[in-house]
C-alpha positions as CSV (number, residue, x, y, z in Angstrom):
1,X,-66.1,-96.6,-37.4
2,X,-66.8,-93.4,-35.5
3,X,-70.4,-92.2,-35.4
4,X,-71.0,-89.2,-37.5
5,X,-72.6,-86.2,-35.7
6,X,-76.4,-85.8,-36.3
7,X,-75.8,-82.1,-37.4
8,X,-72.4,-81.7,-39.1
9,X,-72.3,-77.9,-38.6
10,X,-72.7,-78.1,-34.8
11,X,-69.1,-79.3,-34.1
12,X,-70.4,-81.4,-31.2
13,X,-72.0,-78.3,-29.4
14,X,-75.4,-79.3,-27.9
15,X,-76.2,-75.8,-26.7
16,X,-76.4,-77.0,-23.1
17,X,-73.8,-75.7,-20.7
18,X,-72.7,-77.7,-17.7
19,X,-71.3,-76.7,-14.4
20,X,-72.8,-73.3,-14.2
21,X,-75.2,-72.5,-11.3
22,X,-78.1,-70.2,-11.3
23,X,-77.2,-66.7,-12.4
24,X,-79.8,-65.1,-10.2
25,X,-79.7,-64.9,-6.4
26,X,-82.2,-63.9,-3.7
27,X,-82.4,-60.1,-3.4
28,X,-81.1,-58.5,-0.2
29,X,-84.6,-57.2,0.8
30,X,-85.9,-60.7,1.0
31,X,-83.3,-61.6,3.6
32,X,-83.9,-58.3,5.5
33,X,-87.7,-58.9,5.7
34,X,-87.1,-62.6,6.6
35,X,-84.8,-61.6,9.5
36,X,-87.3,-59.0,10.7
37,X,-90.1,-61.5,10.6
38,X,-88.1,-64.1,12.5
39,X,-87.1,-61.6,15.2
40,X,-90.8,-60.5,15.6
41,X,-91.9,-64.2,16.0
42,X,-89.1,-64.9,18.6
43,X,-90.0,-61.7,20.5
44,X,-93.7,-62.7,20.5
45,X,-92.9,-66.1,21.8
46,X,-90.6,-64.8,24.6
47,X,-93.2,-62.2,25.7
48,X,-96.0,-64.9,25.6
49,X,-94.0,-67.3,27.8
50,X,-92.9,-64.5,30.1
51,X,-96.6,-63.6,30.8
52,X,-96.6,-60.2,29.0
53,X,-98.0,-61.1,25.6
54,X,-100.3,-58.6,23.9
55,X,-102.5,-58.1,26.9
56,X,-104.8,-60.1,29.0
57,X,-107.2,-62.5,27.4
58,X,-109.7,-62.2,30.2
59,X,-112.2,-59.4,30.8
60,X,-112.0,-57.6,34.1
């Protein structure tokens, strides 16, 4: 015998959809600020290792 649905009017619809990803995505401004921040960090590291940095840490 076939099991009867718990709710006869639902026609087997559970209300949960499968196979659909998130409908929202990361805004473009988040990527832009992220790229700017990464570039600034890389620039700081390059200048620091090259000896330039943000100035001398010793007093003259």
